ZAVEXLO-559469 format. One record per residue: x, y negated, z negated of N, C-alpha, C, CB in turn. Coordinates in steps of 0.1 Angstrom, whole numbers. Glycine has a CB too. Example, Ala and Ser with C-alpha at 12.3 -4.5 7.8 and 13.67 -1.06 7.14 Angstrom:
BEGIN
   npx   npy   npz  capx  capy  capz   cpx   cpy   cpz  cbpx  cbpy  cbpz
   132    57   -78   123    45   -78   132    33   -78   113    45   -90
   128    22   -71   137    11   -71   129     0   -79   141     6   -57
***
This chain:
BEGIN
   npx   npy   npz  capx  capy  capz   cpx   cpy   cpz  cbpx  cbpy  cbpz
   -66   330    90   -61   318    83   -69   306    88   -46   317    84
   -73   297    79   -80   285    83   -71   276    90   -87   279    71
   -76   269   101   -68   259   108   -73   245   104   -69   261   123
   -83   244    95   -87   230    91   -76   223    84  -100   231    83
   -75   210    86   -64   203    78   -66   204    63   -64   188    83
   -55   204    56   -56   205    42   -52   192    36   -46   216    37
   -61   187    27   -59   174    21   -56   176     6   -71   164    23
   -45   170     1   -43   169   -13   -47   156   -19   -28   172   -17
   -56   156   -29   -61   144   -35   -57   143   -49   -77   143   -34
   -49   132   -52   -44   130   -66   -50   118   -72   -28   130   -65
   -57   119   -83   -63   108   -90   -65   113  -104   -76   103   -83
   -63   104  -114   -65   108  -128   -79   107  -133   -56   100  -137
   -88   102  -124  -102   101  -127  -110   113  -120  -108    88  -122
  -115   123  -128  -122   134  -122  -133   130  -113  -126   143  -133
  -140   119  -117  -152   115  -109  -147   112   -95  -158   103  -115
  -135   105   -93  -131   101   -80  -126   114   -72  -119    92   -81
  -119   123   -78  -114   135   -71  -126   143   -67  -105   143   -80
  -137   144   -75  -149   151   -71  -156   145   -60  -158   153   -83
  -158   132   -60  -165   125   -49  -157   126   -36  -167   111   -52
  -144   124   -37  -135   125   -25  -136   140   -19  -121   121   -28
  -135   149   -28  -135   163   -23  -148   167   -16  -134   173   -35
  -159   162   -22  -172   165   -16  -173   158    -2  -184   160   -25
  -169   146    -1  -169   138    11  -161   145    22  -165   124     9
  -149   149    19  -140   154    29  -144   168    33  -125   154    24
  -148   176    23  -153   190    26  -165   190    36  -156   197    14
  -173   179    34  -185   178    43  -181   175    57  -194   167    37
  -169   169    59  -164   166    72  -155   178    77  -156   153    72
  -154   189    70  -147   200    75  -132   202    70  -147   200    90
  -128   193    61  -114   194    56  -114   204    44  -109   180    51
  -102   210    43  -100   218    30   -94   208    21   -90   230    33
   -97   209     8   -93   199    -2   -87   207   -14  -104   190    -6
   -75   202   -19   -70   206   -32   -68   193   -40   -56   213   -30
   -71   194   -53   -71   182   -61   -60   183   -72   -84   179   -68
   -55   171   -76   -45   171   -87   -49   159   -96   -30   168   -81
   -47   161  -109   -51   151  -119   -41   141  -123   -57   159  -131
   -30   141  -116   -19   132  -120    -7   133  -110   -14   133  -134
     3   125  -112    15   125  -103    23   138  -104    23   113  -106
    26   143  -116    33   155  -117    26   167  -111    37   157  -132
    13   167  -114     5   178  -109     4   177   -93   -10   177  -114
     4   165   -88     4   164   -73    17   169   -67     2   149   -70
    28   166   -73    41   172   -68    41   187   -69    53   166   -76
    36   193   -79    35   207   -80    26   213   -69    31   212   -94
    14   207   -68     5   212   -58    10   211   -44    -9   205   -60
    17   200   -41    23   198   -28    33   209   -24    29   184   -27
    41   213   -34    50   224   -31    43   237   -29    60   225   -43
    32   239   -36    25   252   -35    17   253   -22    15   253   -47
    10   242   -18     0   244    -7     5   237     6   -13   238   -11
    15   228     5    20   221    17     9   215    25    28   231    26
     3   204    19    -8   197    26    -5   190    39   -15   187    16
   -15   188    47   -13   181    59   -13   166    57   -24   184    70
   -20   161    47   -20   147    43   -23   146    28   -31   139    52
   -18   136    22   -19   134     7   -26   120     5    -6   134     0
   -37   121    -4   -43   109    -8   -39   106   -23   -59   110    -7
   -32    95   -25   -27    92   -39   -33    80   -45   -12    91   -37
   -37    81   -57   -41    69   -65   -29    61   -68   -50    73   -77
   -29    48   -67   -17    40   -70   -14    40   -85   -19    26   -66
   -24    41   -93   -22    40  -108   -26    53  -115   -30    28  -114
   -16    60  -119   -18    72  -127    -9    72  -139   -15    85  -118
   -13    79  -150    -6    77  -163     8    82  -163   -14    83  -173
    11    93  -156    25    99  -157    34    93  -146    24   114  -156
    31    95  -134    38    89  -123    29    81  -114    46   100  -114
    32    69  -110    23    62  -101    24    67   -87    26    47  -102
    15    63   -79    14    68   -65    26    65   -57     2    62   -58
    32    54   -59    44    51   -51    56    60   -54    48    36   -53
    58    63   -67    68    72   -71    66    86   -66    69    72   -87
    53    90   -67    50   104   -61    52   104   -46    35   107   -64
    48    93   -39    51    93   -25    65    94   -21    45    80   -19
    74    87   -29    88    87   -26    94   101   -28    95    77   -35
    89   108   -39    94   121   -42    89   131   -31    90   126   -56
    77   130   -27    72   138   -16    80   137    -4    57   135   -14
    83   124     0    90   122    12   105   126    11    90   107    15
   110   127    -1   124   133    -2   124   148     1   129   131   -16
   113   154     0   112   169     2   108   172    17   102   175    -7
    98   165    22    94   167    36    86   156    41    86   181    37
    85   153    54    77   142    59    62   146    58    81   139    74
    54   139    51    40   142    50    32   128    50    37   150    37
    22   127    57    14   115    57     8   112    44     3   115    68
     8    99    40     3    95    27    -7    83    28    14    91    17
   -19    85    22   -28    74    22   -30    70     7   -42    78    28
   -28    57     4   -29    53   -10   -44    48   -13   -20    41   -12
   -48    52   -25   -61    48   -30   -59    36   -40   -69    59   -37
   -64    25   -37   -60    13   -45   -73     6   -50   -52     3   -36
   -71    -1   -61   -82    -9   -67   -84   -22   -59   -79   -12   -82
   -96   -27   -59   -98   -40   -52   -90   -51   -58  -113   -43   -53
   -83   -58   -49   -75   -69   -54   -60   -66   -57   -81   -75   -66
   -56   -53   -56   -42   -49   -59   -34   -52   -47   -42   -34   -63
   -33   -64   -42   -26   -68   -30   -11   -65   -30   -28   -83   -27
    -5   -69   -42    10   -67   -43    13   -52   -42    15   -72   -56
     5   -43   -49     8   -29   -48     6   -23   -35    -1   -22   -58
    -5   -28   -28    -7   -23   -14     4   -27    -5   -20   -29    -9
     9   -39    -6    20   -43     2    33   -35     0    23   -58     0
    35   -33   -13    47   -25   -17    46   -11   -11    49   -24   -32
    34    -5   -12    32     9    -7    34    10     8    18    14   -11
    29     0    15    31     0    30    46    -2    33    22   -11    36
    52   -11    26    66   -14    28    75    -1    26    71   -25    19
    71     7    17    78    19    14    74    31    22    77    22    -1
    65    29    31    62    40    41    48    46    40    72    50    39
    39    41    32    26    47    32    19    45    46    17    40    21
    12    55    50     6    54    64    -7    46    64     3    69    68
   -14    45    53   -26    37    52   -30    35    38   -37    43    61
   -40    27    35   -46    26    22   -61    24    23   -39    15    14
   -68    29    12   -82    27    11   -85    20    -2   -90    41    12
   -93    10    -2   -97     2   -14  -109     8   -20   -99   -13   -10
  -108    10   -34  -120    15   -41  -129     3   -45  -115    22   -54
  -142     5   -44  -149    16   -40  -150    17   -24  -164    16   -45
  -151    29   -19  -151    30    -4  -162    39     0  -137    36     0
  -166    38    13  -176    46    18  -170    60    23  -183    39    30
  -176    71    20  -171    84    25  -168    84    39  -181    95    21
  -176    78    48  -173    78    62  -160    71    66  -185    72    70
  -158    60    58  -145    53    61  -133    61    57  -145    39    53
  -134    68    45  -123    76    41  -120    87    51  -126    82    27
  -130    94    55  -129   105    65  -122   100    78  -142   112    68
  -127    88    82  -122    83    95  -107    80    93  -129    70    99
  -103    74    82   -89    71    80   -80    83    79   -87    63    67
   -85    94    73   -77   106    72   -76   112    86   -85   117    63
   -86   112    94   -85   117   108   -75   109   116   -99   118   114
   -76    96   114   -67    87   122   -52    89   118   -71    73   120
   -49    91   105   -36    93   101   -31   107   106   -35    93    86
   -39   117   106   -35   130   111   -33   130   126   -46   140   108
   -41   122   133   -38   121   148   -24   114   150   -49   112   155
   -21   104   143    -8    97   145     3   106   141    -8    84   137
     1   114   131    13   122   125    15   135   132    10   124   111
     6   139   140     7   153   146    10   151   161    -6   161   144
    23   152   164    27   151   178    28   165   184    41   145   179
    25   175   176    26   189   181    13   196   176    38   196   176
     9   206   184    -3   214   180     1   226   173   -11   217   192
    -7   231   164    -4   243   156    -1   255   166   -15   247   147
     9   263   162    12   274   170    25   272   179     1   278   179
    30   260   179    42   258   188    54   263   181    43   243   190
    54   266   168    65   273   162    78   265   160    68   285   169
    89   272   162   102   267   159   110   264   172   110   276   150
   116   252   173   125   249   184   139   250   178   122   234   190
   147   258   184   161   261   178   172   259   189   161   275   173
   183   253   184   195   252   193   207   250   183   193   240   203
   218   254   188   230   254   179   226   259   165   236   239   178
   229   251   155   225   256   141   213   248   136   237   254   132
   206   242   145   194   234   142   181   242   144   194   221   150
   172   241   135   159   246   136   148   235   133   156   259   127
   139   233   143   129   223   141   116   231   140   128   213   153
   110   231   128    98   238   126    86   229   127    97   245   111
    79   230   139    69   220   142    56   222   134    65   221   156
    54   234   129    42   237   121    44   232   106    38   252   121
    56   235   101    58   232    87    64   218    86    68   242    80
    67   212    97    73   198    97    86   197    90    63   188    92
    95   206    93   108   207    86   119   209    96   108   219    76
   131   203    93   143   205   101   154   210    93   147   191   108
   161   220    97   172   225    90   184   225    99   170   240    84
   196   223    93   209   224   100   218   233    92   215   209   102
   222   244    98   230   253    91   223   259    79   243   247    87
   210   260    79   202   265    68   199   255    58   210   276    62
   204   243    59   202   232    49   191   223    54   215   225    46
   182   218    45   172   209    49   178   196    53   162   207    38
   173   190    65   178   177    69   167   167    64   179   177    85
   172   157    57   163   147    52   160   137    63   169   140    40
   147   136    67   142   126    77   132   117    71   137   134    89
   132   105    76   121    96    73   109    99    81   125    81    75
    98    94    78    86    96    86    88    93   101    74    89    81
    94    81   103    96    77   117   106    86   124   101    62   118
   117    90   118   126    99   124   119   112   127   138   102   115
   111   117   118   104   130   121    95   129   133    97   135   108
    86   118   133    77   117   144    84   116   157    68   104   142
    95   109   158   102   108   170   108   121   175   114    98   169
   115   128   165   120   141   168   109   152   171   129   147   157
    98   151   164    87   160   166    82   159   181    76   158   156
    80   147   185    75   145   199    85   150   210    71   131   201
    98   148   207   108   153   217   108   168   216   122   147   213
   107   174   204   108   188   203    96   195   209   110   192   189
    84   189   208    72   194   213    73   194   229    60   187   209
    81   186   234    83   185   249    97   189   253    79   171   254
   104   198   245   118   201   248   120   206   262   122   212   238
   131   200   268   134   204   282   127   194   292   130   218   285
   119   185   287   112   176   296   116   162   292    96   177   294
   116   153   302   119   139   299   107   132   294   125   132   312
   108   126   282    96   119   276    98   104   278    95   122   261
    89    98   284    90    83   288    92    75   276    78    79   296
    99    64   278   101    54   267    87    49   261   109    42   272
    78    46   271    65    40   266    57    51   259    57    35   278
    59    63   263    51    74   256    56    75   241    52    87   263
    69    75   240    75    77   226    71    65   217    90    78   227
    73    53   223    69    41   215    55    41   211    73    28   223
    46    45   220    32    45   217    28    55   207    24    47   230
    34    67   209    31    78   200    36    76   186    37    91   205
    47    70   184    54    69   171    50    56   164    69    70   172
    49    45   171    47    32   165    33    26   169    58    23   169
    27    30   180    15    24   184    16    17   197     9    15   173
     5    14   204     5     8   217    11    -6   217    -8     7   222
    11   -13   206    16   -27   205    31   -27   206    11   -34   193
    38   -15   205    52   -14   205    57    -8   218    57    -5   193
    49    -6   228    52     2   240    64    -4   248    40     3   249
    66   -17   246    77   -23   254    90   -26   246    72   -36   260
    90   -22   234   102   -25   225   113   -14   226    97   -26   210
   119   -15   238   129    -4   241   141    -4   231   134    -6   255
   146   -16   227   157   -17   218   153   -11   205   162   -31   216
   141   -13   201   136    -7   188   137     9   189   121   -11   186
   133    14   200   134    29   202   149    34   202   127    33   215
   157    26   209   172    30   209   178    31   196   179    20   218
   174    22   187   180    22   173   176    35   166   175    10   165
   163    39   168   158    51   161   163    64   167   143    51   160
   165    64   180   170    76   187   185    78   182   170    74   202
   192    67   180   206    68   175   206    74   161   212    54   175
   196    70   153   196    76   139   193    91   139   185    68   131
   183    95   148   180   109   149   192   117   154   167   111   158
   199   112   164   211   119   169   221   121   158   217   110   180
   223   111   149   232   113   138   228   124   129   234   100   131
   214   124   126   209   134   116   211   148   122   194   131   114
   211   149   135   213   163   141   227   166   143   206   163   155
   236   157   139   250   161   139   258   155   151   252   175   139
   253   146   159   260   141   170   271   132   165   251   133   180
   283   132   172   294   123   169   291   109   173   307   128   175
   296    99   166   294    85   170   298    83   185   302    76   161
   289    77   192   292    74   206   288    85   215   306    71   208
   283    97   210   279   108   218   264   110   216   287   121   213
   257   115   227   243   117   226   238   130   220   237   117   240
   248   140   218   243   152   213   233   159   222   238   151   199
   223   165   216   213   172   224   201   163   229   207   183   216
   201   150   224   191   141   229   197   133   241   185   132   218
   193   136   253   199   130   264   192   118   269   200   140   276
   199   108   274   194    95   278   191    96   294   203    83   275
   180    92   298   177    90   312   174    76   314   164   100   317
   184    68   318   183    54   319   171    49   326   196    48   325
   164    40   319   152    33   325   140    43   326   156    29   339
   141    55   320   130    64   321   126    69   307   134    76   329
   136    76   300   132    81   287   143    90   281   119    89   288
   139    99   273   148   108   266   144   123   268   149   105   251
   154   132   267   151   146   268   158   153   257   155   151   282
   151   162   250   158   171   240   163   183   248   148   175   228
   176   185   249   182   195   257   185   207   249   195   189   264
   176   216   247   178   228   239   187   238   246   165   234   234
   188   238   259   197   247   266   211   243   267   191   250   280
   213   230   265   227   225   265   232   223   279   236   233   258
   223   221   289   227   221   303   225   207   309   220   231   311
   217   198   303   214   185   309   226   175   305   201   180   303
   227   165   314   237   154   311   229   141   312   248   155   322
   235   131   305   228   118   306   227   114   320   236   108   298
   215   109   325   213   106   339   217    91   341   198   108   342
   221    88   353   224    74   357   212    65   357   231    73   370
   214    52   358   203    43   358   194    46   369   208    28   359
   181    47   367   171    50   377   169    38   386   158    55   371
   164    42   398   161    31   407   150    22   402   155    37   421
   153     9   404   143    -1   399   146    -5   385   130     4   401
   155     1   378   158    -3   364   166   -16   364   164     8   356
   161   -26   358   168   -39   357   173   -42   343   159   -50   362
   171   -32   334   176   -35   320   190   -32   318   168   -26   310
   195   -35   306   209   -33   303   211   -18   301   213   -41   291
   224   -14   304   227     0   302   227     3   287   240     4   308
   225    16   284   223    20   270   235    29   266   210    27   268
   241    25   255   251    34   248   244    45   241   260    26   239
   249    57   241   243    68   233   241    65   218   250    80   235
   250    57   213   250    54   199   248    39   197   263    59   192
   236    34   195   233    20   194   237    16   180   218    17   196
   243     4   179   247    -1   166   239   -13   161   261    -6   167
   230   -18   170   221   -28   165   211   -23   155   213   -35   177
   208   -30   145   199   -26   135   187   -35   134   206   -25   121
   175   -29   137   163   -36   136   159   -38   121   151   -29   143
   150   -48   118   146   -50   104   141   -37    97   135   -60   103
   134   -29   105   128   -16    99   140    -7    95   119    -9   109
   150    -6   104   161     2   101   169    -3    89   170     4   113
   170   -16    88   178   -22    77   171   -18    63   179   -37    78
   158   -19    64   150   -15    51   153    -1    47   135   -18    53
   153     8    57   155    22    53   170    24    49   152    31    65
   179    17    55   193    19    51   196    15    37   202    12    61
   187     7    31   188     3    17   181    12     8   182   -11    15
   177    24    14   171    34     5   156    34     5   176    33    -8
   150    26    14   135    26    15   130    31    28   130    11    12
   119    37    27   112    41    40   106    29    46   101    52    37
   105    30    60   100    19    67    85    18    66   104    20    82
    80     6    68    65     4    69    61     8    83    61   -11    65
    49    14    83    44    18    96    31    10    99    41    33    97
    28     7   111    16     0   114     4     8   111    15    -5   129
    -8     2   108   -20     9   105   -23    17   117   -31     0   101
   -29    29   114   -33    38   125   -43    32   135   -39    51   119
   -41    35   147   -50    30   158   -64    34   155   -46    34   172
   -74    26   156   -88    29   154   -92    27   139   -90    43   158
   -83    24   130   -86    22   116   -91     8   114   -75    26   107
  -101     6   105  -106    -7   102   -95   -15    95  -118    -7    94
   -93   -27   100   -84   -36    93   -90   -41    80   -80   -48   102
   -82   -45    70   -87   -49    57   -97   -60    58   -76   -53    48
   -95   -70    67  -104   -81    68  -117   -78    74   -97   -92    75
  -118   -66    81  -130   -62    87  -138   -52    79  -128   -57   101
  -132   -47    68  -138   -36    60  -150   -41    52  -128   -30    51
  -161   -32    52  -172   -34    44  -170   -27    31  -185   -29    51
  -169   -35    20  -166   -30     7  -179   -25     0  -159   -40    -2
  -179   -12    -4  -191    -7   -10  -193   -13   -24  -190     8   -11
  -205   -10   -29  -209   -15   -42  -203    -5   -53  -225   -16   -44
  -200   -10   -65  -195    -2   -75  -205     9   -79  -192   -10   -88
***
C-alpha cells in the first residue's frame, strides 16, 4: 500500500484539475480529482484523502459548503483555491476553518509547498500508530477518527489536533508549550489560558463530567497527560510555577471558542513556513 499523501482536488474547470494533478504528482503526491462540490463529497467518502484542495466557486456546491460538510464527517485539512481579489471569500473561508488558501493563478512550487506545510501541521502522529483505546473511546490516529461507544465523536480541527497529539504521546506528560506550538503555532506558545479552554472542550467531548478531568490529567505548570491506563492523578503545582491554579473544567471562553460555539469552525493561523499573501509572487495568467 502506498504511503504517499493523497490529495483530493475539486474544481469545475478541467484545465485547473489537470494542471494541479500534474504538479502534485510530480512532487510525489497521489491525486484524485472531482469536477464539483457533490462529486468532491462522494470522492472524499470513497478515498479518505489526507488533504483537500477546494475551488471556492463551483456550480453545485461552493467550496465553503463542501468544507463544512467534510468537517461534519471527519477532521481533514482544507486548502481553498481562490480567484485573485476574492478577499471577502478568503476571509470567510479562513474564519470557518480553512487551513490555507492559494490564489489563482499560482506557481506549482508554491502549491506543493503549501500542501506539504498543511500536512505537517495536521499530522501529529505518524502512520502505523494505530488505535488508542480506553473505556468506550477509540482514537484512530491513522484514519483521524474518534468513536465513543461505537458512535462517531464530532470534533473540530483544533479539538482533533489537540487530542491527536496527546494520544500519540499517551501515558506521557506533554508540555504546555509543545501543545500550543504543535496545534496553533509558535506565536501561541505562551497562551496557557487559550490551551486550557480547548482542553476543557476535548474533555467534554470524551465524556468527562463538568469539573472533572476525565482521562486528560493536568500537571500544574507542566502540561497534560492522556491517561489510558486510568492510574494517573492530577499532579500538584510544580516547583517554580507562579501561575494561577487550573480547574479541570475551564469556563472562560476565548474568541475562537465563542465562534465555534455559534456553529462555526475556528480560524487557524497560516501554516508555518507558508508565504504570506503580501509576500506572494502572483503568476501570469
